[in-house]
Steps between C-alpha positions, in 0.01 A plus 500: 500500500631846409416796718447822310593835656128564548468189718803610700401864542130531574384822660634465852187666632257262334452141616583242237518125489787350696814477285596151381809492716601515863829495680650257744783677672751469777714743694823423679446694819289811567783739414711259301520458128148503361359362181692174512227273369228648279311238301249548220233251607337464158832400344606231749359196669393491868811313610722771358295758689547304822872487439509876460313546828772293664756753373664247272465694176614830363272757332301425188538755220126514431420594859679827445451581130247462220547585131189612314431459131519878464862491617426642844680330788315497831696483824337377822598614847334560836698821542286809551541840339467755781681779320852354524525398134484121507294484180772669300783311665353152460407580143856612432633177651293284264559720195876494556531124497243444226663769280162670465398866497354594837161583348456134406508386862188506714479446875234314695564587862344411832207278401515198725335253263719599208851561629765318705558617855819707495478567871336843503636847433725584792860493614637644173474147362356562154840598360707241679270200465207537262691680224759217482217243495332682212830536315578129536156398377525743208848377408377141506196601293730664246691175457174306458381745233833471317469121502146524362625726221781256419250215481270708279786576262629145499834592649663206678817522703658179631655684789307523825301818535365739239679604179709812561399639165149580628466791741235724650551856383291818487177319579546221246660158477767526227697243299835676459602275213200550271343817637169328568308640793174453684330666793409337827139544391572296186637221719198516732266458204698213350595302811362395836715743695311430822605137487857603420498734798411209731872432524696620799740791511852352489695561817797621296310731265722791400373854541600796289811671643452856618735631232263362233177636645276673246177542699614468859736776608287763330220718627153362429180670605225316681260353243210661688656848518250664265199355684640607835574852376159546336297341778384210284665235716267309728639447847348254749275776635367564146369149431129492418283187468141473374249532781763575760448660839732720703628386837596653832617343826427584863839568659583472872545824693851399607768236454407169663134591560257208490141531380240414766170591339368685196146560374514387138147631441634853540644475149239285331257789485710661228375393158709237324738438791625149580652448848726209587670399823772242551633518856650845546463573131195706411456656159244647267450488124281749319441641151725800576801552722313786669216267603746232613681744727173649620396148602828440683458831682156385617650173623778681686249691711359174635826306532644420842870419525736366764814713476839423651787713624762594245833687513534843342765662283661678794564163669602313185872455549474416870236248399725337239781453750267365768305256281751260353320203346550207738442255214773653284743217570255261335517690169788565260678826576832668437781500754869526411794506739866493401819554696493621858276803526541570873879491479501722193277758667710490816822580318349782298647842574159662437158346553173619348138396542192624320135404465299562184123511460309438177127565483223299344410627155243408238559397140253764378450366145298720266238225470365360830400135521221400264333180384218386277357156586264285298362155574380262230445130449867463416609660827632833623677762289660803663664794329721675754821692553761284669868418469432130567227366269548136598527596866166679483352199322618288795333742742173475309520122484545487876232758578233326293627140516533477123732286290766668288310457173202689641686823575635737241691820583568760231723798576470796263806724498469666840544853631799448726600250764846561654471172690163598644271279293610149584173407669148445372269645762306712248461195274358289785265780609371556147444125456299480822280786388457354151401160639235657723367725225502239225646766271846636421622748761766769468671599824735796509669597824498867589827680564424496873444123490829455314686708758340320794439137409780422254827391655788738572874508451634377836622750752844437649708564805869447422774500763861541393830484682858511372854591597784680323863415543775761515532508120131565448410149387182335626562268791189293564154546347171424677180557304152389614181563304170462681199416287584625148673189367832367374524659154837680468575417862847368422754779466681527166803643680809301591441427868654215698328500840130523431160425645201575276153398612140527391259471794132434408241693700128462569417781261232752604389550137447268207825506304644346187712551192608841377742623236834360632321416827740506798787614278365856529525486880823302530686707243382823662629391840827350375593791275401756762714318756790490253471879481519526877802273512676697227439823690633347824809380313545844341507337155309618196184284463587399144856400591377323813267285295757424233750397768253237625363391166641217290192416291608635158149555364394708799827696491440568134157659538616694807795648316296576189229680696756698701691604190190611309380691808847652554480379859863557594507849353172597662611387845769767469262759361235455769620613844326377814136617516550660161189716493311201630606295199660160503593201286496131578543159346400139559526166324361150525421171334190286487355240261838471328518861384701797625416865561661818629343843544635849565264780599508873570250655741413832655304555820203732542528562877169683532307195388759240596491383141769311310517615139686254279671699227674227302542123485760300310451125505712229341337162451630167374293187440712298258430512127238763424204357309285812449688822583201734470288291730791448740550876528130541574524234771796672664335842485180352646699341782667833579166680516352229719809520722440872547155423640627254759787727599315828535125455528335161511386359834188312601369639829258307717328527836235289677517247217421759232717648227484875552630609158322268251481731197737682268411837651655375826750238379754679284660313212735697272309733270617649170619807689731275705694370200867592495772498233610137464809377323482123456811306401418160357805276529477230234675170571456283189736247660253432783152346513212747508311544826193702592478873556163548666626522857866581566500859362290613797732395783780761485280811482400542867846444658661738250246768595555435870876545454449825312270634772769438763760695305250782455383516862718289728190298591516122468199348326411163646140476392300453180326720409704798615299699754471869430497604867863393536610740227307815583715803580830317453 
């Protein structure tokens, strides 16, 4: 059976018959290499599928790629486009190995019944893991297509493998000896390509060297750019179904509150309203969102809740220290000790200690959580915005006790995530409402719901201690992070006597992934402490770092940023408290990439405001696959870093978020943008890794360093509090 492009690309917002293929898949570990065993079920027998589930087989070409009779190649992946450019990048990966123009590659992303599970969109793993998988499948597909062309032309070569005279070039398969050529569409019409693609990707398949890249290594725009710019793109919150209702949910008055009673009849008097209750969940569906929220408001007046005590923002960091999770030893955590820390600290000529505090912040995506749910005889279909399509499918299966083949999750390209959309609460809520109503239901969280009931980037309390010997070298390093996590916990500096610990805490707020996660907190504390040590040693901060740094890639970005910024010259030009201006730098590594930032600030003492005047950032992530998109990622990370450093903080009291809207929670606005000079360091000799996270981590500590040199005030808290800087 041949699948035409039409059968592969139905309107994603219209229900169609189930496709004639499904995937058996395996993953070697939650964060290990994914995509190890994708199997096209229609092309193999059941025993082969069972073998794949046992992790005995490699990937099948047809599970990743399809060639249509019109010459369009379709690539399948569970990766989600949330603005980071995965559509362009994965398309480039396939086009490069297939020797096709990029406009002849189409992507089917994030539809659970149509794509293999690539492990979700997080951890900067698209570049490092899914792109290589796509390239390998495309390279193997290219060899299959060349063999089909050789067979079609009657070319026989006694040597193992394909004839070298036939190559893929400029979108065609070409016989170099005779000049004959055919397109991949010609081959799809003449041969059973699907059956040919049932073969496995060879373990030793050769990929195109970086020096020979024609599509990768060049800037490619997102395929949906025009629709996004014109407003034609349909996000999860835009999905419309025939006969649908709008949903709203009764929320608790505070964190941890339990519902005791509610008068459901209070809402049923509103025309067209359907009320459903499932334990503490109470929601309404109505013909309009206004009526749905009016019904929920009526329910809230009758609801009785049991509320519990809850810490407040002012007590947060004392709470973190006092509420270490007693079960932490039962779970994997990060703890590294080398050398003899106590002896090293004892022999240090100078000893320093510092404590750093990092607030909870929200992801604040442009599009809050949204889901459209529809039940039918074939099961449940949910359109939603999530970074983990298969994970949300699992949540729905569990919530409604459904088998895998009865749940379908479709993720339209989504309006932002930043690690904040890993979970499927909106999908489950919409499905509950749709089941009760017997009609499709669209549920869109309000901004206040997103700020209150979505999870947060973890707050952190970080305690540091170190010594300096007579020469100014670090003697002993003690670094303990409470609550935030282990990302970037290990110092990149050359230290011999070390204790680095992550201590889990019974968190007062719901917390989860965030762009770079704990690397934002740990890098802020480590780099800020390095500044304090350099000052105590009376050594320039740049020279102090370089003296302790052997990692060549981190040294490289640090030196490049400092040179472009003219750091050494400007330290001479700016005297102490130079008109309340200062400069600072910081560096770090996470997810296999390296970053360094230099900043210039001035202080407005009347308002206690830090004004960032300039940022230079050098970034290296191996071989660059899409320079335009990479630059956008780095610039986006810098802007996001400004928010965490200067403004963003979730405040809460009595179990309630007290700043749950953009008028009160300040993310960087257009007026906050600063001149940015981004240095992209290309390393074609190294594997490519992701860029969605690491660019953010050096911004806050570089600003904190600059504030000290402008004011003499040490910054040990994110965000920087204005009251500390007034009238300096």
